[in-house]
N, C-alpha and C positions, 0 to 999 in steps of 0.2 A: 448394422444400421449406419447409414450415412448421415453425417451432420457437419455443420459449419461451426466455427468457434469465433466469438468476438471477445477479445481480451479488453476489459474495461479498465485499463491501467497503463500508466506511462512507465511503470517499474521495469528497469532493465533485467532485474533478477527474475521477475515473472515471465518476461518475454523469453529469456534464456531457457527456463524450465520447459516451456511449451515447445520451443524450437528444438531443444535437445531430445525431446520425446518424439520428434518427427512430425508434429502437427503443423498444419498451415493455419494461420489465423489472421484476423483483421484487428487492428487496434483502434479503439474509440475511447476517449477519455471523458469523464464526467466534468461538467462545468458547475461545480457546487462550491459553496462557501463552507468548507469543513470546520472552520473556527466558530461558525454560528450553531453548530450541532454539539451539544454538551451533554454528557452523562457522568454520573458519579463513579460508576464502576467501569473499568477499562474494557472488560469483556462485553458489556452492553454497548460501549462507545464504538468499538471496532465493528460490531455487527450492524449497528444503526448506520454507520458511515458506509459500509459496504452495500447495504440495501439502498441507501440514498443515492449512491453512485449508479446502481443498477436502474433505479427509477428514473434518474435524469437521462441516462442513455436510452432507455426504452421510450421515454417521452420524445426525445429528439428523433429516434428512428421512426416513431409513429407519425410525426409531423412531416417527415421528408420522404417516406416511401409508401407504396401501395402494398397491401397484403397480397401474398401469392399463395393460394391454397395448395399448389403442387410443390412448393419450396421444401427443401430438406429442413430438418430440425436445425435450429441454431441455438447454441448454448452461449449465453453471456456470462462471463466470469469476472466478478469484481472482488476486491479485497481491500483490507486496511490493516495497518500495523501501528502499534504504539509501544512505547517503553515506559515502564513505571520505575522511577528511581526515587528512593526515600519517600514513598507514598504519593509522589506527584506524577501525573500522567504527562509524558513528553511526546509530542508529535514531531514531525520533521522540523529540524532547526530552521529558523527563519533567516539566518545569516551565517556566514563562515565563522564569525566570532562566537555565536551561540553554539555552533557545532564544536568548536575548539573547547569551549567551557564544558560542554557535555562530556567530551572525551576526557578532559582533565579530571572532572568530577568522578568518573567511573574508576579511576586508578585505585586499585586495591579494594574496590567495593563490589556491589552486586546490583543487578537490575533484573526486572522481569520484562520479557518481550511477549506481547499479546498480539496475535494475528488472527484475522478472519478471512474466510473465503465464502462467497455467496454466488451460487449458480442458478441461473434462470433459463428455462427452456422457453424460448420466445414463441415457439409454435403452440405449445400446450398451456403456457403460463405457469407451469409447475416451478416452484422455487425451493431451494434448500441451502442452508448455510450452517456454518459452524465456526468455532474458534478454538484456539489452543494457547497455552501459556508455557513459556520456557524460562527457567531461571538461569541467568548468566552471571558467572563469577569472574571478576577481572583480577589478574595479577597486578602488582604495582607497576605502573608505566613509568619508566625512568624519565627524569626531567629532560634529559637531552633529546629523547624521542618526542616528548610533548613540545619542547621548543622548536625542534625541526618541523613538526607537524604545523605548528603555529606559523612559522616562516613560510611554509608551503601554502597554507591557506591564505596568508596575506598576499603572497606573490600571485596566486590565482585570482584574487579579488581585484588586483591592480592590472591584470592581464599581462604580467611580465613573463 
């Protein structure tokens, strides 16, 4: 069966996975306000966000293209990932300082990473998604590594 793939993500890791598997794909990102979507359970949050990304991309595709009955099936793949640390859901850090604080806080601790994948067949409309959880245990990160990382983050933010 021949099909096309649209990766609904800007993630370099997700691009790399598909590329290393030998797939050709198009990248489209969703223009949604992820912070406006809230759920109490991280598993629900990542699924709702992945589905919202798919819906936004589908809406954009429908408004910009004409349906082609003879077209190959197109699979749209969207995803989301959060970290739960000390019972709090963490999404992408909003600044380099926040990223540094996250890393410093993980030293010697543990966190859960919850990820989802949502696949939509754009020809049939069939959709399927799922999520998984991985527990991550961190060794103590030496202060000199944390300080070095902080300096690197600060120099990156200044463009040095």
